[in-house]
C-alpha positions as CSV (number, residue, x, y, z in Angstrom):
1,M,47.1,-46.7,-55.9
2,K,46.3,-50.5,-56.0
3,D,48.2,-53.1,-54.4
4,G,51.0,-54.2,-56.0
5,D,51.6,-50.9,-57.7
6,H,55.3,-49.1,-56.5
7,L,57.5,-46.4,-57.6
8,E,60.8,-47.1,-58.9
9,I,62.6,-44.4,-57.2
10,S,61.3,-43.1,-53.8
11,A,61.3,-39.5,-52.2
12,D,64.4,-40.7,-50.0
13,D,66.3,-42.3,-53.1
14,L,66.0,-39.3,-55.3
15,I,66.8,-36.8,-52.4
16,A,70.5,-39.6,-51.8
17,L,71.1,-38.7,-55.3
18,V,70.8,-35.0,-54.9
19,S,72.7,-34.7,-51.9
20,R,75.7,-36.7,-53.6
21,Y,76.6,-33.3,-55.1
22,N,74.6,-30.8,-53.0
23,P,74.6,-32.1,-49.3
24,K,73.0,-28.7,-48.6
25,T,69.7,-29.7,-50.8
26,N,66.5,-28.4,-49.4
27,A,65.2,-32.1,-48.9
28,D,62.2,-31.2,-47.3
29,L,60.7,-29.3,-50.2
30,I,62.0,-32.1,-52.9
31,R,60.3,-34.6,-50.5
32,D,57.0,-32.2,-50.6
33,A,57.2,-31.7,-54.2
34,Y,57.3,-35.7,-54.7
35,D,54.4,-36.3,-52.5
36,Y,52.7,-33.6,-53.8
37,G,53.2,-34.5,-57.7
38,R,52.7,-38.6,-56.5
39,D,49.1,-37.8,-55.2
40,L,48.0,-35.5,-58.1
41,H,49.0,-38.3,-60.6
42,A,48.1,-41.0,-58.2
43,E,45.0,-42.6,-60.7
44,Q,47.3,-42.2,-63.8
45,R,49.1,-44.8,-65.6
46,R,51.5,-45.1,-68.7
47,H,51.0,-46.6,-72.1
48,S,52.8,-49.4,-70.3
49,G,50.3,-50.0,-67.3
50,E,52.5,-48.5,-64.7
51,L,52.0,-45.4,-62.4
52,Y,52.3,-42.2,-64.5
53,F,54.5,-40.7,-61.4
54,N,57.5,-43.3,-62.3
55,H,58.3,-41.2,-65.4
56,P,58.6,-37.5,-63.6
57,V,60.8,-39.0,-60.8
58,A,63.0,-41.0,-63.5
59,V,63.2,-37.2,-65.3
60,A,64.3,-35.7,-62.1
61,A,66.9,-38.9,-61.4
62,I,68.5,-37.8,-65.1
63,L,68.9,-34.4,-64.4
64,T,70.7,-35.4,-60.7
65,E,73.7,-36.7,-63.3
66,Q,73.8,-33.3,-64.6
67,Q,74.4,-32.2,-61.0
68,L,71.6,-29.4,-61.2
69,D,70.1,-27.3,-58.5
70,D,67.0,-28.1,-56.4
71,A,64.5,-25.8,-58.7
72,T,65.0,-27.8,-61.9
73,I,65.0,-31.1,-59.8
74,I,61.8,-30.3,-58.3
75,T,60.3,-28.6,-61.8
76,A,61.4,-32.4,-63.2
77,L,59.0,-33.7,-60.6
78,L,56.0,-31.4,-61.3
79,H,56.8,-30.5,-65.4
80,D,53.2,-32.4,-66.2
81,T,50.7,-31.5,-63.2
82,I,49.6,-28.0,-64.4
83,E,49.0,-30.0,-68.2
84,D,47.3,-33.1,-66.7
85,T,46.4,-32.4,-63.0
86,K,43.8,-30.0,-61.3
87,A,46.9,-28.0,-60.2
88,S,47.1,-24.5,-61.0
89,Y,50.1,-22.1,-61.7
90,A,48.7,-20.3,-58.9
91,E,48.9,-23.2,-56.3
92,V,52.2,-24.1,-57.6
93,S,53.6,-21.0,-57.2
94,E,52.2,-20.2,-53.4
95,R,53.5,-24.1,-51.9
96,F,56.7,-23.8,-54.1
97,G,57.6,-20.4,-55.5
98,E,57.6,-18.2,-58.4
99,E,60.9,-19.6,-59.8
100,I,59.7,-23.2,-59.9
101,A,55.8,-22.0,-61.3
102,E,57.3,-20.1,-64.2
103,L,59.9,-23.2,-64.7
104,V,56.7,-25.7,-64.4
105,D,54.7,-23.6,-66.9
106,G,57.5,-23.0,-69.2
107,V,57.9,-26.6,-69.6
108,T,54.2,-27.0,-70.0
109,K,54.3,-24.5,-72.9
110,L,57.0,-26.3,-74.5
111,T,55.3,-29.9,-74.2
112,N,52.2,-28.0,-76.1
113,L,54.2,-27.3,-79.2
114,Q,53.2,-29.5,-82.3
115,L,56.7,-29.7,-83.5
116,T,55.6,-32.1,-86.4
117,S,53.1,-30.0,-87.9
118,T,53.6,-28.1,-91.3
119,E,56.6,-25.9,-92.0
120,T,55.1,-22.7,-91.2
121,K,53.4,-23.9,-88.1
122,Q,56.9,-25.4,-86.9
123,A,58.5,-22.3,-87.4
124,E,56.1,-20.5,-85.1
125,N,57.1,-23.3,-82.8
126,F,60.8,-22.8,-83.0
127,R,60.1,-19.1,-82.4
128,K,58.1,-19.9,-79.3
129,L,60.6,-22.7,-78.2
130,F,63.6,-20.2,-78.3
131,M,61.5,-17.4,-76.9
132,A,60.9,-19.7,-73.8
133,M,64.6,-20.9,-73.5
134,S,65.2,-17.3,-73.5
135,K,63.6,-16.9,-70.4
136,D,65.3,-19.2,-68.4
137,L,67.2,-22.3,-70.5
138,R,66.5,-25.0,-67.5
139,V,63.1,-25.4,-69.2
140,I,64.8,-26.9,-71.9
141,L,66.9,-29.1,-69.8
142,V,64.1,-30.5,-68.3
143,K,62.3,-30.9,-71.8
144,L,65.5,-32.7,-73.1
145,S,65.2,-35.5,-70.5
146,D,61.5,-35.6,-70.4
147,R,62.2,-36.7,-74.2
148,L,65.0,-38.8,-73.3
149,H,63.3,-40.8,-70.9
150,N,60.2,-41.0,-73.0
151,M,62.5,-42.4,-75.8
152,R,63.8,-44.9,-73.3
153,T,60.4,-46.2,-72.8
154,I,59.0,-45.8,-76.3
155,R,58.2,-49.8,-76.7
156,A,55.1,-49.6,-74.9
157,M,53.6,-46.9,-77.6
158,K,52.0,-47.6,-81.2
159,P,53.8,-48.1,-83.6
160,E,52.8,-44.9,-85.8
161,K,53.4,-43.2,-82.4
162,Q,56.5,-44.4,-81.8
163,A,57.7,-43.5,-85.6
164,Q,56.6,-40.2,-85.1
165,K,58.1,-39.3,-81.5
166,A,61.6,-40.8,-83.5
167,R,61.5,-38.5,-86.4
168,E,60.9,-35.3,-83.8
169,T,63.8,-36.4,-81.6
170,M,65.9,-36.9,-84.9
171,D,64.8,-33.8,-86.2
172,I,64.1,-31.4,-83.3
173,Y,65.7,-32.5,-80.2
174,A,69.0,-34.2,-80.8
175,P,70.3,-31.4,-82.9
176,L,69.4,-29.2,-80.3
177,A,71.0,-31.2,-77.6
178,G,74.2,-31.4,-79.3
179,R,74.0,-27.7,-80.1
180,M,73.7,-27.1,-76.2
181,G,76.8,-29.1,-75.9
182,M,75.3,-32.1,-73.8
183,Q,77.0,-34.5,-76.6
184,W,75.9,-37.4,-74.8
185,M,72.4,-36.8,-74.6
186,R,72.7,-35.9,-78.5
187,E,74.1,-39.6,-79.1
188,E,71.6,-41.4,-76.8
189,L,68.5,-39.5,-78.4
190,E,69.9,-40.4,-82.0
191,D,70.5,-43.8,-81.1
192,L,67.1,-44.4,-79.3
193,A,65.6,-43.0,-82.6
194,F,68.1,-45.1,-84.8
195,R,66.3,-48.1,-83.0
196,V,62.6,-47.2,-83.8
197,L,63.5,-45.7,-87.2
198,N,65.7,-48.2,-88.7
199,P,65.8,-51.3,-86.2
200,E,67.7,-53.5,-88.9
201,G,70.3,-51.1,-89.8
202,R,71.3,-50.8,-85.5
203,A,70.8,-54.3,-85.7
204,S,73.6,-54.8,-87.9
205,I,76.0,-52.7,-86.4
206,I,75.7,-54.5,-83.4
207,R,76.5,-58.0,-85.1
208,R,79.1,-56.1,-86.8
209,F,80.5,-54.9,-83.5
210,I,80.5,-58.4,-82.4
211,N,82.0,-60.0,-84.7
212,L,84.8,-57.6,-85.0
213,Q,85.6,-57.6,-81.3
214,K,85.6,-62.2,-81.9
215,E,88.3,-61.3,-84.7
216,T,90.6,-58.4,-83.1
217,G,90.0,-58.8,-79.1
218,D,89.4,-55.8,-77.0
219,V,90.8,-53.6,-79.2
220,I,90.1,-50.7,-76.8
221,Q,91.7,-52.0,-74.0
222,R,95.0,-52.6,-75.8
223,I,94.9,-48.9,-77.1
224,T,94.4,-47.6,-73.7
225,G,97.0,-49.3,-72.1
226,D,99.0,-48.2,-75.1
227,M,98.5,-44.7,-74.8
228,R,98.9,-44.9,-70.9
229,H,102.5,-46.2,-71.3
230,E,103.4,-43.3,-73.5
231,L,102.2,-40.7,-71.5
232,E,103.7,-42.5,-68.4
233,K,107.0,-42.4,-70.9
234,A,106.6,-38.5,-71.4
235,G,106.0,-37.3,-67.6
236,V,102.1,-36.4,-68.1
237,E,99.7,-37.4,-65.4
238,A,96.4,-38.3,-67.0
239,D,93.0,-40.6,-67.2
240,V,92.7,-42.6,-70.5
241,F,89.4,-43.8,-71.3
242,G,87.8,-45.2,-74.7
243,R,84.7,-46.5,-76.2
244,A,83.1,-47.6,-79.1
245,K,81.1,-45.1,-81.2
246,K,77.2,-45.4,-81.1
247,P,75.4,-47.4,-83.7
248,Y,73.9,-44.6,-85.3
249,S,76.9,-42.1,-85.5
250,I,79.0,-45.1,-86.9
251,W,75.8,-45.4,-89.3
252,R,75.4,-42.4,-90.3
253,K,79.6,-42.2,-91.2
254,M,79.0,-45.3,-93.4
255,Q,75.9,-43.0,-95.1
256,E,78.3,-39.9,-95.4
257,K,81.4,-41.5,-96.6
258,D,79.4,-44.5,-98.8
259,Q,81.5,-47.0,-97.4
260,A,80.7,-50.4,-95.6
261,F,81.1,-51.2,-91.8
262,S,84.8,-53.1,-92.9
263,R,85.8,-49.9,-94.5
264,L,85.1,-47.7,-91.6
265,S,88.3,-46.9,-89.7
266,D,87.4,-44.3,-86.4
267,I,84.8,-46.1,-84.9
268,Y,86.6,-45.9,-81.4
269,G,87.0,-42.5,-79.5
270,F,89.5,-42.0,-76.7
271,R,89.7,-39.4,-74.1
272,I,92.5,-38.0,-72.0
273,I,91.7,-35.8,-69.2
274,T,95.1,-34.0,-67.4
275,P,94.9,-32.1,-64.8
276,S,95.8,-28.5,-66.6
277,E,96.0,-26.9,-70.2
278,E,99.5,-26.9,-70.2
279,D,99.4,-30.8,-70.1
280,C,97.2,-31.0,-72.9
281,Y,99.5,-30.3,-75.4
282,R,102.3,-32.4,-73.8
283,A,99.8,-35.1,-74.2
284,L,99.1,-34.1,-77.5
285,G,102.8,-34.5,-78.3
286,A,103.0,-37.8,-76.5
287,I,100.2,-39.3,-78.6
288,H,102.0,-37.4,-82.1
289,Q,105.3,-39.1,-81.2
290,R,104.1,-42.5,-80.9
291,W,101.3,-42.4,-83.8
292,R,101.2,-40.8,-87.1
293,A,98.6,-38.1,-87.1
294,V,95.9,-38.2,-89.9
295,P,96.3,-35.0,-92.2
296,G,92.9,-32.7,-91.9
297,R,91.4,-34.1,-88.7
298,F,93.5,-31.9,-85.9
299,K,91.4,-29.0,-84.1
300,D,92.2,-26.8,-81.1
301,Y,89.0,-26.0,-79.5
302,I,91.1,-25.2,-76.5
303,S,92.7,-21.8,-78.4
304,Q,89.4,-21.5,-80.5
305,P,86.5,-22.8,-77.9
306,K,82.6,-23.0,-79.4
307,T,80.3,-21.0,-78.1
308,N,78.6,-23.1,-76.0
309,G,81.8,-23.2,-73.7
310,Y,83.3,-26.6,-75.3
311,R,87.0,-26.8,-75.4
312,S,89.1,-29.9,-76.2
313,I,92.0,-30.9,-78.8
314,H,90.9,-33.3,-81.4
315,T,93.1,-35.3,-83.2
316,T,92.8,-38.6,-85.2
317,V,95.6,-40.9,-85.4
318,S,96.7,-44.3,-86.9
319,G,96.7,-46.9,-84.0
320,R,97.3,-50.8,-84.2
321,D,97.1,-52.4,-87.5
322,G,96.6,-49.0,-89.4
323,K,93.3,-48.0,-87.8
324,R,92.3,-44.9,-87.2
325,V,91.1,-43.4,-83.7
326,E,89.6,-40.5,-82.7
327,V,91.5,-39.1,-79.7
328,Q,90.0,-35.9,-77.7
329,I,92.5,-34.3,-75.3
330,R,91.1,-31.7,-72.1
331,T,91.4,-31.1,-68.6
332,G,88.9,-32.3,-66.2
333,Q,87.3,-28.4,-65.8
334,M,87.0,-28.8,-70.0
335,H,85.0,-32.2,-69.6
336,D,82.6,-31.3,-67.3
337,V,81.3,-28.8,-69.7
338,A,81.8,-31.1,-72.4
339,E,79.5,-33.7,-71.1
340,T,76.7,-31.1,-69.7
341,G,77.6,-28.2,-72.1
342,V,75.5,-25.1,-71.4
343,A,73.6,-26.9,-68.2
344,A,77.2,-26.6,-66.3
345,H,76.4,-23.3,-65.2
346,W,73.9,-24.6,-62.7
347,S,76.1,-27.7,-61.4
348,Y,76.5,-28.0,-58.3
349,R,79.7,-29.3,-56.0
350,D,79.7,-29.5,-52.5
351,G,76.3,-27.3,-51.6
352,V,77.4,-24.6,-54.1
353,R,77.2,-23.7,-57.4
354,S,80.2,-24.5,-59.4
355,R,82.5,-22.1,-60.5
356,N,83.7,-23.7,-63.4
357,P,85.6,-21.1,-65.9
358,F,85.0,-22.6,-69.0
359,A,81.0,-22.8,-68.3
360,V,79.3,-20.2,-70.6
361,D,76.6,-17.5,-68.9
362,P,73.4,-19.2,-70.5
363,A,71.8,-15.7,-71.0
364,R,74.8,-14.8,-73.3
365,W,74.6,-17.9,-75.1
366,I,71.1,-17.9,-76.0
367,A,71.0,-14.1,-77.0
368,T,73.4,-15.0,-79.8
369,L,70.8,-17.4,-81.2
370,T,68.1,-14.9,-80.4
371,E,69.4,-11.9,-81.5
372,Q,69.1,-12.1,-85.3
373,F,65.6,-14.2,-84.9
374,D,64.2,-11.1,-83.0
375,A,64.6,-9.4,-86.1
376,E,62.7,-11.7,-88.6
377,D,59.4,-11.2,-89.2
378,D,58.9,-13.7,-92.1
379,H,58.2,-17.1,-89.9
380,Q,59.8,-19.1,-93.0
381,D,63.3,-17.1,-92.6
382,F,62.7,-17.8,-88.9
383,L,62.6,-21.5,-89.4
384,E,65.5,-21.5,-91.8
385,A,68.0,-19.5,-89.0
386,V,67.6,-21.9,-86.5
387,K,68.1,-24.8,-88.8
388,L,71.1,-23.1,-90.1
389,E,72.4,-22.8,-86.3
390,M,71.5,-26.3,-85.5
391,Y,73.0,-28.5,-88.5
392,S,76.3,-26.5,-89.0
393,D,77.4,-29.4,-92.1
394,Q,75.0,-27.8,-94.0
395,V,74.6,-24.2,-96.0
396,F,71.6,-22.8,-96.1
397,C,71.4,-19.7,-98.6
398,F,68.8,-18.2,-100.0
399,T,67.4,-17.0,-103.2
400,P,66.1,-13.2,-104.3
401,K,62.6,-14.0,-103.5
402,G,63.4,-15.0,-100.2
403,E,63.0,-18.9,-101.0
404,V,65.9,-21.1,-99.2
405,V,68.2,-23.5,-100.7
406,K,70.1,-26.0,-99.1
407,L,73.4,-27.2,-100.2
408,P,76.4,-29.0,-98.8
409,R,79.4,-27.3,-96.9
410,G,81.8,-26.1,-99.8
411,A,79.3,-25.6,-102.3
412,T,79.2,-22.8,-105.1
413,P,76.9,-20.4,-106.9
414,I,77.0,-23.2,-109.7
415,D,75.6,-25.6,-107.2
416,F,73.0,-22.9,-106.1
417,A,72.1,-22.4,-109.7
418,F,71.5,-25.8,-110.5
419,A,69.5,-27.0,-107.4
420,I,67.1,-24.1,-108.3
421,H,66.6,-25.3,-112.2
422,T,69.2,-27.3,-114.7
423,R,67.5,-24.5,-117.1
424,I,69.0,-21.6,-114.9
425,G,72.3,-23.2,-114.4
426,S,73.2,-23.9,-117.9
427,A,72.6,-20.1,-118.4
428,C,74.4,-19.0,-116.0
429,V,76.8,-16.5,-116.4
430,G,77.7,-14.9,-112.9
431,A,76.5,-14.4,-109.4
432,K,75.6,-11.5,-106.6
433,V,76.6,-12.8,-103.3
434,D,74.7,-10.1,-100.7
435,H,74.1,-7.7,-103.5
436,M,77.9,-8.1,-104.7
437,R,79.0,-9.6,-107.9
438,V,81.6,-12.7,-107.0
439,P,83.8,-15.4,-108.9
440,L,81.8,-18.3,-109.6
441,W,84.0,-20.5,-107.6
442,T,83.2,-18.5,-104.2
443,R,82.1,-20.7,-101.2
444,L,79.0,-19.8,-100.1
445,K,78.4,-19.3,-96.5
446,N,75.3,-19.4,-94.1
447,G,72.5,-17.0,-94.6
448,Q,73.6,-15.3,-97.7
449,S,71.5,-14.2,-100.7
450,V,72.4,-15.3,-103.7
451,D,71.1,-14.0,-107.4
452,I,71.9,-16.0,-110.6
453,I,72.6,-13.7,-113.3
454,T,71.8,-15.6,-117.1
455,A,72.4,-15.2,-120.1
456,E,70.4,-16.5,-123.5
457,G,73.1,-18.7,-125.5
458,Q,74.9,-19.1,-122.7
459,S,75.9,-23.2,-121.8
460,P,77.8,-25.1,-119.4
461,Q,81.7,-24.7,-120.0
462,A,84.0,-27.3,-119.0
463,T,86.0,-25.4,-116.3
464,W,82.8,-25.7,-114.3
465,L,83.6,-29.4,-113.5
466,D,86.6,-28.2,-111.4
467,I,83.9,-25.5,-109.5
468,A,80.8,-27.7,-108.9
469,V,80.7,-29.7,-105.7
470,T,77.0,-31.4,-105.8
471,G,76.3,-34.2,-107.9
472,K,73.2,-32.6,-109.6
473,A,75.4,-29.8,-110.8
474,R,78.5,-32.0,-111.9
475,A,76.5,-34.6,-114.0
476,A,74.3,-31.5,-115.9
477,I,77.2,-30.2,-116.9
478,R,79.0,-33.6,-118.1
479,R,75.5,-34.3,-119.9
480,A,75.6,-31.0,-121.6
481,L,79.3,-31.3,-122.7
482,R,78.5,-34.3,-123.7
483,E,75.4,-33.6,-125.7
484,E,77.4,-30.3,-127.3
485,D,79.6,-32.5,-129.6
486,K,77.6,-35.8,-129.4
487,A,78.4,-36.8,-133.0
488,R,81.8,-36.3,-133.2
489,F,82.4,-38.4,-129.8
490,I,80.3,-41.0,-131.3
491,K,82.6,-41.6,-133.9
492,L,85.7,-41.3,-132.2
493,G,84.4,-43.7,-129.4
494,R,83.4,-45.9,-132.1
495,E,87.2,-46.2,-133.2
496,L,88.4,-46.3,-129.7
497,A,86.0,-49.1,-129.1
498,R,87.4,-51.2,-131.9
499,S,90.8,-50.9,-131.5
500,A,90.5,-51.6,-127.8
501,F,88.9,-55.0,-129.0
502,D,91.1,-55.8,-131.3
503,N,93.7,-55.9,-128.9
504,V,91.7,-58.7,-126.9
505,G,91.0,-60.6,-130.3
506,R,87.3,-59.9,-130.3
507,K,85.3,-57.7,-132.6
508,A,83.6,-54.5,-131.0
509,T,79.8,-55.7,-132.3
510,D,77.0,-53.7,-131.9
511,K,75.8,-56.1,-129.6
512,A,79.0,-56.7,-127.5
513,L,78.7,-52.7,-127.2
514,S,75.3,-52.8,-126.4
515,T,75.9,-55.5,-123.6
516,A,78.7,-53.5,-122.2
517,A,76.6,-50.4,-121.9
518,R,74.0,-52.1,-119.7
519,A,76.7,-53.2,-117.6
520,M,78.1,-50.2,-117.3
521,R,74.8,-48.6,-116.8
522,F,74.7,-46.2,-119.9
523,S,71.4,-45.9,-121.5
524,D,72.2,-47.4,-124.8
525,R,75.1,-47.9,-127.1
526,D,75.8,-44.4,-128.4
527,D,75.8,-42.8,-124.8
528,L,78.5,-45.6,-124.3
529,L,80.7,-44.2,-127.2
530,A,80.2,-40.4,-126.4
531,R,81.6,-41.2,-122.7
532,L,84.1,-43.3,-124.2
533,G,85.3,-40.5,-126.9
534,S,85.0,-37.6,-124.5
535,A,87.5,-39.3,-122.3
536,E,85.2,-40.4,-119.6
537,I,85.8,-44.1,-119.4
538,T,88.3,-46.0,-120.9
539,G,88.5,-48.7,-123.8
540,R,89.9,-51.1,-121.1
541,E,87.0,-50.6,-119.2
542,V,84.8,-51.2,-122.2
543,V,86.4,-54.3,-122.6
544,S,86.9,-55.4,-119.4
545,A,83.0,-55.2,-119.1
546,V,82.2,-57.8,-121.5
547,Y,85.4,-59.7,-121.4
548,P,87.1,-59.4,-118.0
549,Q,89.0,-62.4,-118.1
550,L,91.4,-61.3,-120.7
551,L,92.3,-58.7,-118.1
552,P,93.1,-61.1,-115.2
553,K,93.5,-59.8,-111.5
554,K,96.5,-60.7,-109.5
555,G,96.4,-61.6,-106.1
556,A,96.8,-64.5,-103.1
557,E,93.9,-66.9,-103.5
558,V,91.9,-67.2,-100.2
559,D,91.5,-70.2,-98.4
560,A,88.0,-72.2,-99.4
561,K,87.7,-73.7,-95.8
562,R,88.3,-69.9,-94.2
563,A,86.7,-68.0,-97.0
564,V,83.4,-66.7,-94.4
565,I,84.3,-64.6,-91.5
566,G,82.1,-64.9,-88.8
567,L,82.3,-68.3,-87.6
568,S,83.4,-69.5,-84.0
569,P,86.5,-71.4,-83.8
570,G,86.7,-75.0,-85.2
571,Q,83.2,-74.6,-86.3
572,S,82.6,-75.9,-90.1
573,F,80.5,-73.9,-92.7
574,E,78.5,-75.5,-96.0
575,R,77.2,-73.5,-99.0
576,A,73.2,-74.2,-99.1
577,F,72.2,-75.7,-102.5
578,C,68.9,-73.8,-103.2
579,C,70.6,-70.4,-103.4
580,Q,74.6,-71.6,-104.1
581,P,75.6,-68.1,-102.4
582,L,78.7,-66.8,-104.0
583,P,81.7,-64.9,-102.1
584,G,81.1,-61.1,-102.8
585,E,77.1,-61.5,-101.8
586,R,76.0,-60.6,-98.9
587,I,75.0,-63.9,-96.6
588,V,73.7,-65.1,-93.3
589,G,74.5,-68.5,-91.4
590,I,72.0,-70.8,-90.2
591,T,73.7,-73.3,-87.4
592,F,72.7,-77.4,-87.3
593,K,73.4,-79.4,-84.4
594,G,76.2,-82.0,-85.6
595,R,76.1,-80.2,-89.1
596,G,77.9,-77.0,-88.7
597,V,76.7,-74.1,-90.3
598,V,75.1,-73.7,-93.6
599,V,75.5,-70.5,-95.4
600,H,72.2,-68.9,-97.6
601,A,72.0,-65.9,-99.4
602,I,70.4,-63.1,-97.6
603,D,67.7,-63.0,-100.5
604,C,67.3,-67.1,-100.1
605,D,63.6,-67.5,-100.1
606,R,64.4,-71.0,-97.7
607,L,65.4,-68.4,-94.9
608,S,61.4,-67.8,-94.2
609,A,61.5,-71.3,-92.4
610,Y,63.4,-69.8,-89.7
611,E,62.5,-66.6,-88.8
612,D,61.0,-67.8,-85.3
613,Q,64.4,-69.3,-84.2
614,P,66.7,-65.8,-84.5
615,E,69.2,-67.7,-82.1
616,R,70.2,-70.0,-85.1
617,W,71.1,-67.0,-87.5
618,L,74.7,-66.2,-87.4
619,D,75.7,-62.5,-89.1
620,L,78.5,-63.6,-91.7
621,H,80.4,-62.0,-94.6
622,W,83.1,-63.2,-97.2
623,H,86.9,-62.9,-97.1
624,E,87.9,-60.3,-99.5
625,G,90.4,-61.2,-102.2
626,S,90.9,-63.9,-104.8
627,H,88.7,-66.8,-104.2
628,P,89.7,-70.2,-106.2
629,A,87.1,-71.2,-108.6
630,V,85.5,-74.1,-106.3
631,Y,82.1,-72.5,-105.8
632,G,79.1,-73.9,-107.5
633,A,76.5,-72.1,-109.5
634,T,73.9,-72.9,-112.0
635,L,73.2,-71.4,-115.5
636,E,69.7,-71.6,-117.3
637,V,71.0,-71.0,-121.1
638,T,69.1,-71.1,-124.5
639,L,71.3,-71.2,-127.4
640,N,70.6,-71.9,-131.3
641,N,70.5,-75.2,-132.5
642,D,73.3,-74.8,-135.0
643,A,76.6,-77.0,-135.1
644,G,79.6,-76.1,-133.1
645,T,77.4,-74.1,-130.8
646,L,77.7,-75.8,-127.7
647,G,81.5,-75.8,-128.1
648,R,81.6,-72.7,-128.6
649,I,80.1,-71.7,-125.6
650,C,82.1,-74.3,-123.3
651,T,85.3,-72.6,-124.9
652,L,84.4,-68.9,-124.2
653,I,83.5,-70.7,-120.5
654,G,86.6,-72.0,-120.2
655,E,88.3,-68.9,-121.4
656,T,86.7,-66.9,-118.3
657,R,88.7,-69.4,-116.3
658,A,85.6,-71.2,-114.9
659,N,84.9,-75.0,-114.5
660,I,82.1,-76.5,-116.0
661,S,80.8,-79.8,-113.7
662,D,78.1,-80.9,-115.5
663,L,75.4,-80.3,-118.3
664,Q,71.8,-81.1,-118.1
665,F,69.4,-80.4,-121.1
666,V,66.1,-79.4,-120.2
667,D,64.6,-78.5,-123.6
668,R,65.4,-79.3,-127.1
669,K,63.2,-78.0,-130.3
670,P,64.4,-77.6,-133.9
671,D,65.8,-74.1,-133.8
672,F,67.0,-73.8,-130.3
673,Y,67.8,-75.8,-127.0
674,R,67.8,-74.9,-123.6
675,L,70.3,-76.6,-120.7
676,L,71.1,-75.9,-116.8
677,I,75.4,-75.7,-117.1
678,Y,76.4,-76.6,-113.8
679,L,80.0,-74.5,-113.1
680,E,82.7,-73.6,-110.5
681,L,83.4,-69.9,-110.1
682,R,85.4,-68.0,-108.0
683,D,83.0,-65.3,-106.8
684,V,79.9,-63.2,-107.7
685,A,81.9,-61.0,-110.2
686,H,83.1,-63.8,-111.7
687,L,79.8,-65.1,-112.5
688,H,78.7,-61.7,-113.7
689,S,81.4,-61.0,-115.9
690,L,80.7,-64.7,-117.8
691,M,76.9,-64.1,-117.8
692,L,77.9,-61.2,-120.1
693,T,80.7,-62.5,-121.8
694,L,77.9,-64.9,-122.9
695,E,75.2,-62.6,-123.5
696,A,77.4,-60.9,-125.9
697,E,77.6,-63.9,-128.2
698,S,75.0,-64.1,-131.2
699,D,74.4,-67.4,-130.5
700,V,73.2,-67.2,-127.0
701,A,69.3,-66.3,-127.1
702,A,68.4,-66.0,-123.2
703,I,70.7,-66.5,-120.0
704,S,70.2,-66.7,-116.6
705,R,71.1,-67.6,-112.9
706,C,69.1,-70.5,-111.2
707,R,68.1,-70.1,-107.4
708,N,66.0,-72.0,-105.1
709,L,66.8,-75.5,-106.8
710,G,66.4,-78.4,-105.2
711,N,65.8,-79.1,-101.1
712,E,67.7,-78.0,-98.3
713,S,71.0,-79.8,-99.2
714,A,74.0,-78.2,-98.7
715,E,77.4,-78.1,-100.5
716,S,80.5,-78.8,-99.0
717,T,83.2,-76.3,-99.4
718,A,84.8,-76.3,-95.6
């Protein structure tokens, strides 16, 4: 070692960590393994430049948190010796015993697996991984802790290597940790990988949390206090703990539910730890008596435990301010298993193996996974079998040729057929599941073989829309139904459009209908009319797309001086004139001394000037609700140079309840003129509806919004 080199955790420190839960530990053997590993790795360094042996010691320390036996701790200290040093299996076996040598060798073999190669290679590696686990599950516990420490220190690696390791962690190791019942490790692995793969998304979630705490205070402390009070009233002795969910967990929920952070409800989780199983149900009664239970969110894993030994009652209730909170209720012994999963089998207390009645036998648990895999000769089938065990929120089914089709839970043979090909889905007349004829509304299960029966001349039926659950299948069915009788639907849709436009004093011109089609994201005018005629959309929706001002919204207006959320108390704000952000647009704030905060649209070009000053940035968002028409925006409009044109345009703008603050002519020609119209609007939806209204007029040749105007000055709204 060089002068100044040091080990972050000494041998005495590590032995002290083990002795806390196992006073009868073999301290001499751990010290010998520590010295042996330190000497073998003496000249090796990590990417960060620190001593390499810091890593095996840190892995051993992580395993002490799970109160594991001496053999596992020593394996962690030596897990890279056979792979990266001159040590051999025979030498490790002679010095530390056959058990530890087997474990070190098992971890070495796992390390050599290339888990990010081709699908076929990956299937082979999965087989080896599960075979190694089946021999002694402790090798995967060491490997998971090894991966956890590597992810905690991943910043020293090259960016491309970070991305590779993070993706491997997200795809393989995190789900495996969850399947073993080690939920805390799964969450931390996912979050560390999330930090590498999507740093902006993670930072955004954290900023939202900080702002939420500023707005609502310490919600966790308040709800925890409320729960303790209710349990005391019911005479239930219990400990209550609350926490905010991990950023990745929240991000995943946002993606699954397609919701913004502000609309998520159950971002807090609470645990109630009781002395006995009977107290769990008494605690559940007290919680449900005080707060309203959310239907469909109750699960009793005490009466029906998971295969990895997990036991707990899960419920979700509406807490303060209508916010949903998730509550888990379990005994102390159940909690130990919930924290360490299958690893609880090896946990020590007071120098003896902990006899937790809920800890599963690892050999029996791994047998349930490997039993079916042993019979698989085809590597691809084996890989899919592994995946369906780990990804329980998806359904993996097989075609008659053995190809795998991935579907969401609840999918039917109709979804399966369209997943293979739209042509097969459209011609479907029946299905066989595991060689048995079944109705098309049958819900498919993991591992089933599905054979779709087709017939010439068959076409999708309207009733299929009630059966299909995937977006691909439902879209294809709707498209086929429209095409089947498109001409009749277009004709009916035109009559419905004429009537709807007449009701608001407007004409359903071809240009107005084309504008509506574009605004509603339909391919063309006929597509819009066909959907209107088939009752997929209403005449009111079509009118609203072009003339929303004729269908006014109701609701109290938001105070313009308090329109932005995320400011400190007493902090004022100004809207940047360069980008003129409107309510409804994503925004950030830049702080200025003596001036408060200048609010910019998130895509404003001027923000690049502050990229090296992150301390001045604020994550802001607009209050939801109806805003007054006081926010400036600028439109560039090209009009036909005819008598009365400008007057009609100004009248139209007035009808949309927008205010014109100024007009500036930019260019004037014999046949047209171009001008800037300075407006005062409610929000970005108001702007878009106004632009659509103007675009539908025959005298408007072109229209666009002006951004990045002038200089850095701001217009005050506070």
